[in-house]
N, C-alpha and C positions, 0 to 999 in steps of 0.2 A: 546752571548746568543740569541736565536731566539726572534723575536718580535711577539706581539699579536695584534689582531684587535678586536674591539668591534662591534659585528654584530649579526644579527639573523640568518645568514647563507644564503644558496641559496634556501632552502625550509623551510617554517615556517607557523605557524598559525597566528602570529601577528608580523609584521615587527618591531614594536616598542619594542618588548620583546627581548632584546639582551643578549647574553652571551659573553664569551671571546673565541677566536679561534686562534690556532697556525697558523702562516702565512708564515713561511720560511721552506723550505725543508732542511733535514740533519742538524738539529740544536738541541742543548740542550735548554731547556726552564726552567725558574725559576721565579715564581711569588707567592707572599703571601699576606695575608690580616689579620689584627687583627680582632678578633671576638668582637661582641658588649659586651659580658660578658665572664668571665672565666668559663670553665667547669672543675669541680673537681669531680672525681669519689666518689660516696657516696652510698646512699641506693636507688638510682633510676637508670634506664637504661641509657646507652650512645647510642645515635642514630646519625649516620652520613649518610647523604643522598645527592645525587647530580645527575645531568643528564649529559649524554655523547652522542655526535653525531659525527660519523665519516663521513664526506662528501667526503673524498678523496679515498675511497676504500683502507683503511689502509693496508699497506704491512708490516710495522715494526715500532712499536712505543708504548710508554706507554700512559695511560690515567688515571692514578691513582692519588688520592688525599692523602695528608698527614695532619694529625692532630698533631699540634705542641705545645710543652711547651715553656717556655722562658720568658713570661711576658714582663716587660719593658726592659729586657736584650736581647730580641730577635733582631737580626741584619738582617733585610730584605735584605740588600745589600750583605750579605755573605751567604744567604740561598742557599743551594746546597745539593749534595749527602751526605756530611758528617754531615749535620745538624741533631741533635737528633730529633726523632719523637716518638709519642705515637702510632700512627696507620698509616699504609700505606694500602690503600684500593682502588681497582678498576681494570679496564681492562688493559691487557698487551698483545700485539699481535706482533709476528714476524714470518713470513713465514706461512707455512700451518700446522705446528704441534704445535707451541707454541701459544696457544690461551687460556688465562685463566684470572680469576679474582683474583688478589692478595688479601690476607688477612694476614697482618703481624702486630703482636702486640709486643710492647716493654715490657719487664719484668725487672723491676728494680732490683729484687733480684739476677738475673743472669747477669744483664746489657747486655742483648742480645735482638735482634729482632727475634721473633719466627714466622716462616712460618707455615701456615696451612699444615697439613700432606697430606690431600687428595685434589687434584686439583679441583678448582671450575671453571665451564665453563663460557664463556662470549659471548656477542653478537657482531657480526662483520658486520652487514649490515649498510646501509647508514642513518638509521633513529635514532631518539633520543631514548635512553633507560635510565631508572632510576635505580640507584644502591643504595641499602640501607644495612647498617651493624648495627645490634643491639647487644649490649653486656649487659647482665643482671647481677644484683647483686647476683644471685644464681649461677654464673659461667657458664652460658649457653650463646650461641650466635646464631644468625641467619643471613644469607645473603639472600637478596631478589633482584630480577631483575624484573623490571616492576611490583613491588608489589607482585611477586610470589616467594615463598620460593624455593631456589635452594640448600641450605645447612644449616643444623642446628645441634647442638650437644653441648657437654660439652667442656669447655676450656682444661681440663686436658687430655681428650681423643684425641682431634683434634690438640693440640699444645703440644710442649715439655716444659710445665711449670714445671713439676715435674719429679722426678726420677722414675724408674721402681718400681712397687709395690712388685714384686718378683725378686729375683736374684738366680743364680745358687749356690747351697750349696758349699761353698769353702772346706768343709770337706769331700765331697763325690768325689769318682773317680771310673772309670770303673773297676770292678773286673778283676784280671789278667786271670781268667779262663773263662771270658765271651766269648761266641761264637757268633759272629755276621756275620758269613758267612752262607748264606741260602743254598748254594750248596756245594758239595764236590765231589772229584774224586771217582768214583766207584772202591772200592778195588778189586772187582771181575773181573773187565775188564782188559784184558791182551793184550799187543801189539802182533799182529800176527807175526809169524816167517817170516823172510825175508823182513820185512817192510823197514828196513834201507838199504837194498841192492838195492833198486830201485832208480836209479839216476834221478835227476831232469831234465837232458837233455840227449838226445841221438843223434847219428849221423843221418842225414837225409837219410833214406833208398832210397829216390827217386833221390838223387843227383848223378850226373854223372861227372866223371873227364873230363874236357874240352879236345877236340882233340888237341889243340895247347899247352897243358900243357907240359913243359919240366922239368923232375925231376932234371936234372943237374943244370939248370938255375933257376928254380922256387922252388926247394925243393920238398920234398915228399908231394904229394897232400893229403889233408884230407877233407872229406866231411863236410859241415857246420852243426852246431848243432841246434837242434830244441827242443821245450818243449816235454818232455816225457808224452804221454797221460796216462801212467800207474802210474805216480808219484802222490801220494796223500798228499804230504806235511808232516810236522812234526806230528808224532802220539801223540794224546792226549786222555787220558781216558775219557769216557763219564761221565757227571756230574749227580749226583743224589741228592735228598733232604738230607740235613744234619740233622740227628736225634738229634743232640745236639744244634741246632740253637735256640737261645733265642730271636731273633729279635734285632732291633737296640737298643743300650743302650741309655737311656734318662737320662740326668743329673737331679737329683732331685732339685726342686726349694724350696726356703724358703722365708719368708717375708723379705723384704729389711729393715734392721734396720735403714737406713738413710731416708726412705720414710716418708714424712710428708705432709699431705694435706694442701693447702694454701687457706684459705677462701677469700683472697683478690686478687686472680688472675685477676679478672675483673677490678681492679683499675689501668688501664693503664694511667689514668690522675690523679694519686695521687698527683702529684706536681702542678696540674692545667694546663689545655691546653688553650692556649690563641690565637693561630693563625691557619689558614688553608693555604695550599699552594699546588702548582703543581710544581714538579721537575722532568722533563721528557726528554727523547730523542725521536725524531721522524724523520724517514727517509723521509716520505712524510707528509707534513703539511695538516691541514684542520679539526682537531678535535675541537669541540666546547663544552664548559662546561657552565653549568647554574644551577640555582635553588639549591644552596648549603645550607644545613641546618645541624646544630649541636644542638641537643636538648636532654633533659632527658625524653621526652614524646613520646611514640610510637603513641599515638592518634594524637598528633600535627604533627608528620611526615606523618601519613596517610592522614590527612586533607590537609596538604601542597602539597602532591602528587596529590590529586584530584584537587586542585586549580591551579596547574602548569602543571605537566606532562600530566595528563589525560585530562585536559581541552584543551591542545594544540595538542594532539595526532592525532585526526581525521583530523584537518585542515592541519597539516604538511604532513600527508600521502597523502591527496588530491593534494597538491601542488607538492609533490615529484613525484607522478605518472604523473602529467602534465609535469613536467620538464623532466622526463625520456622519455616520449612520444615525446617531442620536439627534443630530441637528436637522435631519430631513423631516418635513411635515408629515403628519399622519395622513393616511389614505382616507379621503373624505367620500370616495365613491364618485366624485365628479371628474370625469376624464379630462375636462378642460382646465382643471385646477393646476396651477404651477406655484410651488412654494419657494420661499427664500431661505437661504442658509442662515442659521442663527449667527449673531455677532459674538465675538469673543471678548471677554472682559479682562483687562490687564491691571493688576494692582502693583504698587511700587514699594520697593525697599532696597537698601544698599547691599550689594554683594560684598563678601569678604574674602573670596578666594577665587582662583582660576581653576 
């Protein structure tokens, strides 16, 4: 497993305000921590919020957090990809096309992890971004990035919690006399006389028997064949609108007798969530996590965002700009010179807090 380091990173507002950062390339990472109190889904929202900073120009790797059940039976030493979770939420980047924010919820009644149907975008620059997921007791949810809503909806529409409300009527079938061909051959159109007598190829009229051709030795000379410019291919009658056309047949739908709305879809922590953790793969290390919060209060999450992410945002950006400027090559006076950005160096150590 990859090692972590406890650091504020290379650009920050306060050097003493540290998070945990991946420190080795091409490694799996696994780290977890017990929460101060158990979160059990009830009549209040579930809010999970944390910050992510990719200092390495991330090419391929995850940066998602997991909210975990388990209580006293949770085995931190065995925490990995097979460990049961209630929520998996956060950025995942690999290449130029796979850039998304995972929202995956566990549903006990199916014993499945349900992926959000419509992809949620993610941030990929080098600065810190704040990710927030809110799951409400009315079975609605919202994803925010930097406190701005990027996706919201109902759990039954955006995830496969429930079966289809309607199904195809099993007693219905397309009538045998249904006409679904929009066009038909014109019965009045007739093939012209002599159409089939025109060959596809003819002897080249410009070909001339070579002077040195000997019929006894070479056989009877035959001119090469060429495409016949008069040949029009296989004759087909012209097509006209079909007067009996009824359009595409659509299978009639009926209410699904097995459909049943579940008022408790939002209860992803029905058994109690006790831990948070990161279980990741990163090709290039350097992602830093901080300011993790699990709460039942949207107001508390908003206030914590102001105290942490927004309080540090301007100072971090200033230091980042200074850092990037320092990596630019000195002016050599050569107008054709193009410099490269300096590489960042990552050292490894194990983090001890979130």
